[in-house]
C-alpha positions as CSV (number, residue, x, y, z in Angstrom):
1,M,-36.7,43.2,-38.3
2,A,-39.8,44.4,-40.2
3,I,-42.5,41.9,-41.3
4,E,-43.8,42.5,-44.8
5,T,-47.5,41.9,-45.3
6,K,-49.0,41.4,-48.6
7,R,-51.8,43.9,-49.1
8,R,-54.8,42.8,-51.1
9,K,-56.4,45.0,-53.7
10,T,-59.7,46.6,-53.0
11,K,-62.5,44.9,-55.0
12,I,-64.6,47.2,-57.2
13,C,-67.6,46.2,-59.1
14,C,-68.0,48.5,-62.1
15,L,-71.2,48.5,-63.9
16,D,-71.5,50.0,-67.4
17,L,-68.4,52.2,-67.0
18,D,-66.5,53.3,-70.1
19,T,-63.1,51.8,-71.0
20,D,-61.0,54.8,-69.9
21,C,-62.4,54.6,-66.4
22,L,-62.0,50.8,-66.2
23,N,-58.3,51.1,-67.4
24,L,-57.6,53.7,-64.8
25,L,-59.1,51.7,-62.0
26,N,-57.5,48.4,-63.1
27,K,-54.1,49.9,-62.4
28,R,-54.7,50.0,-58.6
29,F,-57.7,47.8,-57.9
30,D,-59.3,44.4,-58.5
31,V,-62.0,45.4,-61.0
32,Y,-65.0,43.5,-62.3
33,D,-66.5,44.9,-65.5
34,G,-70.2,44.2,-65.5
35,S,-73.5,45.7,-66.5
36,L,-77.0,46.4,-65.1
37,G,-78.3,45.7,-68.6
38,K,-78.1,47.3,-72.0
39,P,-81.2,49.0,-73.6
40,I,-82.6,46.9,-76.4
41,D,-83.8,48.6,-79.6
42,V,-87.2,46.9,-80.4
43,S,-88.3,49.4,-83.0
44,G,-89.5,48.0,-86.3
45,K,-89.9,44.5,-84.8
46,N,-92.5,45.2,-82.2
47,Y,-95.8,44.5,-84.0
48,R,-97.5,42.0,-81.8
49,G,-95.2,42.1,-78.8
50,L,-91.7,40.7,-78.2
51,N,-90.4,38.4,-75.4
52,L,-87.4,39.9,-73.7
53,L,-84.9,38.6,-71.1
54,L,-82.7,40.7,-68.8
55,N,-79.1,41.1,-70.0
56,Y,-77.3,42.2,-66.8
57,E,-73.9,40.9,-65.8
58,L,-73.1,40.7,-62.1
59,P,-70.3,38.7,-60.4
60,R,-71.2,35.5,-58.7
61,N,-69.2,36.5,-55.6
62,I,-70.9,39.9,-55.3
63,H,-70.7,39.8,-51.5
64,E,-66.8,40.1,-51.8
65,Y,-66.9,43.5,-53.5
66,E,-66.5,46.6,-51.3
67,I,-67.2,49.3,-53.8
68,F,-69.9,49.5,-56.5
69,I,-69.7,52.1,-59.3
70,E,-72.8,52.3,-61.5
71,D,-73.1,54.5,-64.6
72,M,-76.8,54.7,-65.5
73,I,-76.3,57.5,-68.0
74,K,-74.9,55.4,-70.8
75,S,-77.4,54.9,-73.5
76,D,-75.8,52.5,-76.0
77,K,-78.6,50.5,-77.4
78,I,-78.2,47.0,-78.8
79,P,-80.4,45.6,-81.5
80,Y,-83.1,43.0,-80.6
81,N,-81.9,39.4,-81.2
82,K,-84.5,36.7,-80.9
83,E,-81.9,34.0,-80.0
84,E,-80.6,36.1,-77.1
85,N,-84.1,36.6,-75.8
86,T,-85.2,33.0,-75.9
87,R,-84.7,30.5,-73.1
88,T,-82.9,27.4,-74.3
89,E,-83.3,25.3,-71.0
90,V,-86.5,25.2,-69.1
91,F,-86.6,23.2,-65.9
92,G,-90.1,24.0,-64.8
93,S,-93.5,24.1,-66.3
94,E,-93.6,27.8,-67.0
95,E,-91.4,30.4,-68.7
96,Y,-91.3,34.1,-67.7
97,Y,-90.4,37.0,-70.0
98,F,-90.7,40.7,-70.1
99,V,-93.0,41.6,-73.0
100,S,-92.5,44.7,-75.1
101,T,-95.6,45.9,-76.9
102,P,-96.2,48.8,-79.3
103,P,-95.6,51.8,-79.1
104,Q,-92.5,50.9,-77.0
105,T,-89.3,51.2,-79.2
106,V,-86.7,50.7,-76.5
107,F,-86.7,48.1,-73.7
108,D,-84.5,49.3,-70.8
109,P,-83.6,46.5,-68.4
110,C,-81.3,48.7,-66.3
111,P,-83.9,49.7,-63.6
112,F,-84.7,46.0,-63.0
113,G,-81.0,45.1,-63.1
114,S,-80.4,47.8,-60.4
115,S,-83.1,46.2,-58.3
116,I,-81.4,42.8,-58.6
117,L,-78.1,44.4,-57.7
118,N,-79.5,46.0,-54.6
119,E,-81.0,42.7,-53.4
120,K,-77.9,40.6,-54.1
121,M,-75.5,43.3,-52.8
122,H,-76.9,43.1,-49.3
123,Q,-77.7,39.4,-49.2
124,F,-74.6,37.9,-47.5
125,R,-72.8,41.1,-46.6
126,T,-71.2,41.4,-43.1
127,R,-70.3,45.1,-43.5
128,P,-71.6,48.0,-45.6
129,A,-70.5,48.6,-49.1
130,I,-69.8,51.9,-50.8
131,Q,-72.1,52.6,-53.7
132,I,-71.4,55.3,-56.3
133,A,-74.1,55.9,-58.8
134,F,-74.0,58.3,-61.8
135,Q,-77.8,58.5,-62.4
136,A,-79.7,59.4,-65.4
137,P,-82.8,61.7,-65.1
138,F,-85.7,60.2,-63.3
139,Q,-87.9,58.0,-65.4
140,S,-90.6,55.7,-64.2
141,I,-91.0,52.3,-65.9
142,E,-93.7,49.8,-65.0
143,Y,-93.0,46.1,-65.3
144,F,-96.2,43.9,-65.3
């Protein structure tokens, strides 16, 4: 008599993948659709500097994911929205923002989001994860 065991689906954290890839992966895997952050178009609004917040989306249970697929090539920009870049709840005595000043026309939070991913991905992990990254050409960005 054979015993049937229920096989769990592999958990894949997809970051900034297009819809076709997500649909294909969803057929066989447990997929989280997240983002390292979308570039923000600050052109035309950046006269004296703009406060910006990161807009990444990572799962809370990130340590449970076995495979991470990152697409850093995608360049869909979103328009600057003051409400989305303003803190509504402040529990301390200070607020921290990224500040975009002229001549910058695009704020790209993806490199910093990638740094946060790397830190959180290894935080509570008991075994190594597989990381697949489709990288854009090298670009150095300084955050002050």
